[in-house]
FIVO-192253 format. One record per atom (N, C-alpha, C): residue in one letter; z, y, x. Coordinates in steps of 0.1 Angstrom, whole numbers, plus 2048, in hexadecimal, padded with zeros to 3 digits. Each point is the difference from the previous one (the first is absolute). Example, Ala and Ser with C-alpha at 12.3 -4.5 7.8 and 13.67 -1.06 7.14 Angstrom:
residues 2
a84E7C7884a80080C7F7a80080C809s7F980B7FCs80080B809s80880B7F8
This chain:
residues 248
mA5FAE33FAm8077FD7F3m7F77F87F5k7F2803801k7F97F67F8k8017F1800n8007FB80Dn8047F1802n80D7FE7FBv80C807801v80C7FC7FBv7FE8007F1n7F98087FAn8007FF7F1n7FA7F57FBn7F27FB809n7F97F57FCn8087F4801n80980080An8087F4804n80B7FE7F4f80680A7FDf80A8017F5f7F97FA7F4k7F58057FCk7FA7FD7F3k7FC7F1801e7FA7FB80Be7FE7F3802e80D7F57FEk80B807806k80D7F67FFk8047FF7F1i80080D7FBi8037FF7F1i7F87F87F7n7F27FF801n7F97F97F9n7FE7F3803n8047FB80Dn8017F3802n80E7F87FFi8098077FAi80F7FD7FDi7FF7F37F5t8067F5804t8007F57F6t8107FB800i8088087F9i80E7FD802i8037F87F1k8097F5802k8057F97F4k80A8077F9n80680A805n80D8077FBn7F98097F6s8057FF7F5s7FB8067F3s80280E800y80C806804y80480D800y7FA808809l8007FC80Fl7F9804809l7F28037FDl7FB7F67FEl7F27FE7FCl7FA80B7F5s80A8007F5s7FD80B7F7s80180E805y80B803808y80080D808y7F3803809l7FC7F5806l7F580380Al7F58037F9d7FE7F87F4d7F38017F6d7FF80C7FDs80A8077FDs80080F7FAs7FC80880Ci80480080Bi7FC80780Ci7F07FE802k7FD7F37FEk7F17FB804k7FA8087F6n8028007F4n7F88067F5n7FD80F804i80A806804i7FF80F804i7F580180Ci8027F6809i7F680280Ei7F37FB7FBn7FF7F97F8n7F27FB7FBn7F88087F5n80880A7FCn7F98087F6n7F680A806p7F27FE7FCp7F5805807p8008107FCd8078057F6d80080F7FAd80B806809y8077F9809y80A809806y7FC803810s80280A806s7FE80180Fs80B7F9806d8017FF80Ed80B7FD807d80C8087FDl7FE80D800l80A8097FFl8067FF7F1k7F87FF7F8k8037FD7F1k80A7F27FFk7FB7F7806k8077F4800k80F801807q7FF80680Aq80D804807q8098077F8e7FC80A7FAe8088097F7e8057F67F3f7F97F87FBf8047F77F5f8097F8802i7FF7F980Ei80A7F4804i80C808802e80180C807e80D807802e8088037F4n7F78057F6n8068037F3n8047F67F6s7FC7F3802s8017F87F7s8077F2804w8017FD80Fw8077F5804w80D7FC7FAv80A80A7FEv80C7FC7FAv7FF7FE7F2n7F78087F8n7FE7FD7F2n7F97F27FDi7F87FA808i7FB7F5800i80B7F47FEi80B802808i80A7F6801i8098047F3k80280D7FEk8088037F3k7FA7FA7F5e7F48017FDe7FB7FC7F4e8007F27FDk8007F880Dk8027F17FDk80F7FE7FDl809807807l8117FC7FCl8018077F1e7F98077FAe8018047F4e7FC7F97F4n7F67F7806n7F77F77F7n80A7F37FCp8047FE7F4p8087F57FDp7F97F3800k7F48017FDk7F67F4801k7FF7FC80Ff7FE80980Af8007FB80Ef80D7FB804l80B8057FCl80D7FB805l8037F17FAi7FB7FF7F5i8017F37F9i7F77F6807n7F4802804n7F77F7804n8027FF810s806808807s80480080Fs8077F6802h7FD7F680Ch8097F5803h80C806809s80180D803s809805808s80680D7F9n8027FD7F2n80480D7F9n810803804k8077F7806k80D805803k80280A808l7F880280Bl80180C808l7FB80C7F7y7F77FF7F8y7FA80B7F8y80C8047F6y8067F87FCy80C8027F5y80A808806i8037FC80Di80B806808i7FD80F800i7F4804806i7FB80C804i7FC8097F3k7FB7FA7F5k7FC8067F4k80D8027F8k8097F77FFk80B8007F7k80D803805e8067F880Ae80C802804e80180C80Ba7F7801808a80280C80Aa7FD80E7F8l7F67FE7F7l7FE80E7F7l80C8027F9d8067F47FAd80C8057F7d80C806809t8017FD80Ct809805809t7FD80F804l7F3801803l7FB80D804l8028097F4n7FE7FD7F2n8028067F5n80F8077FDl8087F2803l80F8047FEl80580B80Al7FB7FD80Dl80480B80Al7FB80E7FCy7F38017FAy7FD80C7F9y8078057F7k8067F97F7k8078047F4k80E806805n8047FA80Bn80E803807n7FC80D809n7F5803800n7FD80D806n800801812n7F5803804n8007FE80Fn7FD810804k8048097FBk7FD80E802k80880480Ek80B7FA802k80680380Ck7FB7FA80Bk7FB7F5801k7FA7F980Ak7F0806802f7FA8027F6f7F1807800f7FE80B7F8p80580A802p80180D7F7p7F18047FBf7F77FF80Af7F38077FFf7F67F87F7f8037F17FEf7F77F77F8f8067F67FAs80F8017FCs8077F57FAs7FB7FC7F4e7F780A7F7e7FB7FB7F3e7F37F8800e7FC7FE80De7F47F9802e7FF7F3807l80C7FB801l8027F2808l7FF7F47FAh8028007F3h8007F47F7h7F37FB7FDk7F67FC80Ak7F37FC7FEk7FF7F2806l7F87F77F9l7FD7F5804l7F87FE80Ee7F680A7FFe7F880180De80780180Ey80C8087FEy80780280Dy8077F1806l8037FA7F6l8077F1802l7F37F8806i7F48027FCi7F57F8805i7FD80580Fv7FF80C801v7FF80980Dv80C7F980Ct80C7FF7F9t80B7FB809t7FD7F3804y7FE7F67F7y7FE7F2802y7F37FE80As7F68067FDs7F5800809s80380480Ei80680A801i803804810i8097F9805a80B7FA7F9a80A7F7807a7F97F3804v7F87FA7F7v7FB7F3803v7F680180Dn7F980B801n7F680380An80680480Dn80D805801n80680380Cn80D7FC805y8067F67F6y80E7FD805y8017F880Ds7F57FB804s8027F680Ds7FC80A80Dr7FC80D7FEr7FD80780Cr80780D800l8078067F6l80680C7FEl8117FE7FDk808809804k80D8007FEk8028067F1l80B7FD7FAl8038067F3l7FE80F800t805807809t7FE80F800t7F18047FEa7FA7FB80Aa7F18017FFa7F97FE7F4i8017F37FAi7FC7FE7F4i8048097F5s80D803800s80680A7F4s7F880C802n7FD80580Bn7FA80D803n7F07FF7FBl7FB7F3802l7F27FF7FBl8018007F2v8077F97F9v8017FE7F2v80380D7F9g80A80A807g80180D7FBg7F480A800e7F97FE80Ce7F4807801e7F77FE7F5n7FD7F47FDn7F67FC7F7n8038047F3i80D7FF7FCi8048047F1i80180D7FEl80480880Cl7FE8117FFl7F28017FDy7F67FA808y7F28057FDy7FD7FC7F1l8047F57FCl7FD7FE7F1l80780A7F6i80A803803i80780D7FAi7F780D800y7FD80280Cy7F980E800y7F27FD7F9k7F97F4802k7F47FE7F6k8028027F2n80B7FB7FBn8037FF7F2n80180F7FBr808806809r8028107FDr7F48077FFl7F67FD80Bl7F3807801l7F87FF7F3k7FF7F47FCk7FA7FC7F3k8048097F5k80D8027FFk8068087F5k7FD80E803s7FD80780Bs7FE80D803s7F18047FEs7FF80D800s7F38067FDs7FB80180Fn7F3802801n7F980280En80480D807e8048097F9e80580D804e80C7FF808n8097F47FCn80D7FE807n8007F580Af7F47FD804f7FD7F580Bf80980480Di8077F6805i80580180Di7FF7F3807s7FD80180Cs7FF7F3809s80D7F9801y7FE7F3804y80C7F9801y80980380Cf7F8805809f80980680Cf80880D7FBn7FB8077F9n80580D7FDn80C7FB7F6w7FD7F87F5w8097FC7F7w80D7FB806k7FF7F780Ak80C7FA806k80880D806k7F6809807k80780A809k80A8097F6e7FA8027F3e8078077F6e80E7FB7FCl8007F2800l80B7F97FAl80A7FC80Fk7FB80580Bk8077FE80Dk8017F2804i7F57F87FBi8017F0801i7FB7FE810d7F7808806d7FB7FA80Cd80880980Bl80C8027FFl80980880Al8067F3808n8037F57F8n8047F5804n7FC7F37F8d8027F4805d7FC7F47F9d80C7FB7F6e80A8087FFe80D7FA7F9e7FD7FD7F2i7F98097F8i7FD7FD7F1i7F67F67FEk7F77FE80Ak7F67F47FFk8087F6801i8097FC80Ai8067F5802i8087FF7F5k80A8077FAk8087FF7F6k7F77FC7F4l7F68057FFl7F77FD7F2l7FB7F2801g7FB7FB80Dg7FB7F3801g80A7F6800y80C801806y80C7F9800y8067FD7F1f7FE8097F7f8058007F2f7F67F67FAy7F3800802y7F87F77FAy8017F2804l8027FE80El8017F5805l80D7F87FDt80C8097FFt80D7FA7FAt7FD7FB7F3i7F78067F6i7FE7FA7F2i7FB7F2801l7F77FE80Bl7FB7F3801l80A7F5805s80B807805s8097F7809s80C7FB7F8n80180A7F7n8107FE7F6n7FD7F57F6y80B7FC7FDy8007F57F3y7FB8067F4p7F97FC7F8p7FC7F1801p7F27FF805q7F980A805q7F37FE808q8037F880Cq80680880Aq8007F780Dq7F57F9807i7F4807800i7F47FB803i802800811l80780B804l80080280Fl80F804804y8047FF80By80D803806y7FE80780Df80C809803f80180680Ef8087F7808e7FA7FF80De8067F680Ae80580980Dy80C7FF804y80580780By7FD7F880Cv7F980780Av7FD7FA80Cv80780880Ck8047F980Ak80580480Dk7FB7F880Be7F8808808e7F87FA80Be8097FF80De7FB7F9809e8077FD80Be80380D808n7F88097FFn80280F807n80A8077F7n8067FB7F5n8098087F6n7F98087F7t7F4801800t7F88087F7t8047FB7F2e8038077F6e8037FC7F3e7F88057F7y7FB7F97F5y7F98067F4y7FF7F67F6y7FB8047F3y7FF7F87F6y7EF7FD7FEk7FE7F77FBk7F17FA7FCk8007FB7F3l7F37FF7FBl7FE7F97F3l7FE7F2803n8057F97F6n7FC7F27FFn7FE7FC7EFf7F97F47FFf7FF7FE7F0f8057F37FDn8068007F4n8097F47FBn7F67F3800e8057F6808e7F77F5800e7FD7FA7F2e8078027F6e7FD7FC7F2e7F48057FBy7FB80C806y7F48077FCy7F27FD809l8037F980Cl7F7802809l7F27FB7FBn8007F47F9n7F47FA7FBn7F880C7F6y8098067F8y7F98097F5y7FC80A809i80780780Ai7FB80A808i7F37FE807k7FF7F4805k7F47FC807k7F48007F7d8037FB7F3d7F58007F6d7FC80E7FAn808809802n80080D7F9n80080C80Ai7FA7FE80Ci80080B809i7F880C7FBi80580D800i7F98097FCi7FC80880Ci7F3803803i7FC80680Ci80080F7FEp808807807p8018107FDp7F4805806l7FC80C7FAl7F4809805l80080180Fs80C803807s7FF80580Cs7FB7F3809s8017F47FAs7FB7F3808s7F17FD7FDl7F98087F9l7F37FE7FDl7F7809809p7F47FC806p7F8809807p7F980A7F6m7FE80C805m7FB80C7F7m7EE7FC801l7FB8057F5l7F17FE7FEl7F980B805c80880D803c7F980C806c809806809e7FC80C806e80580580Ae8108077FBp80A7FE807p80C8047FBp80280F803l80C8037F9l803810801l8077FF80Ee80080E807e80980280De80F7FF7FBw8077FE80Bw80F7FE7FBw805810803s8058057F3s80680D800s80E802804c8087F47FFc80C800807c8047F1804k80D7FD804k8047F4805k7FD7F47F5s8038057F3s8017F67F7s7F58007F3f7F5808802f7F58027F9f7F3801804g7F67F97FCg7F2800806g7FB7F37FEg7F1800802g7FC7F3801g7F87FE7F2f8087FF7F5f7FA7FD7F3f7FA80E7FAl7F77FC7F6l7FB80D7FBl8088077F6d8077F97F8d8098047F4d80E803804
C-alpha cells in the first residue's frame, strides 16, 4: 500500500497540465496530499469530504467563470442545468422521490452526475451509469442529513438505506441517476444524449454519448471523480455490494 501511495503522490506532484481547470482541481488535491500536518488517513478523509466542494466553489466564483477560457460548459452546469433542476423542484418531485424530494436541488449533484458520466460513458451502459450516479447522490444526501443530526441519532449508510427500503433493489438508484442525467441531456443544456444500440446478437440497450459541440470543452474540463483516484491509506471493507472502500 505504501508504494501505491508514494506513486500516487509522485504522479500528482509531477503533473504539468496546460489545462487551467483540471490543473486547478488537481492543485487543490496536491495541496492536501503535501500538507505535512495531515496523516495519510486525514488526507484521505479530507479529499473524500471536499472533492465536490472544490469544484462547486469554482463554479460559484463569478471571477473564475469570467476568466476561464472554457466558461461555456461551466455556465451550462451552473446556470442552465441548475435552473432546470430548481424548476423541477418547484414543480414538486414528491411523487418520484418521496423520501428526499426536498433535498434534490443542489449544484453538487449536477457536478457528480457530469463527472461520473464523463468518466464512464465509453464503458458502461445507460442503466449502469444511472445506478452509479444514483448511488453517489444518495450517499451525499445521507451525509448531508448526518451533518444535521446529533451523534445520538447516528445511523450507518447501510442501515439508512435499509430503513428507506432502498437496498431491496436498484430501481430507486437508477431512477434518481436517470433523473439527473436527463437534466444534462434536455434542452437548453444538451451536453449529452442517449443513444439506442442494437447489436448483431439482437441485444438492445441505451448508452450515453456527448454532444459534439461540447467535446473540446469537455476534454478541457474533465472532473476526476473520487472513485478514480487511488487511496492514500487502507480502505474500509465492503459492507454490502454498493458500499465500502472509502473512509467516509
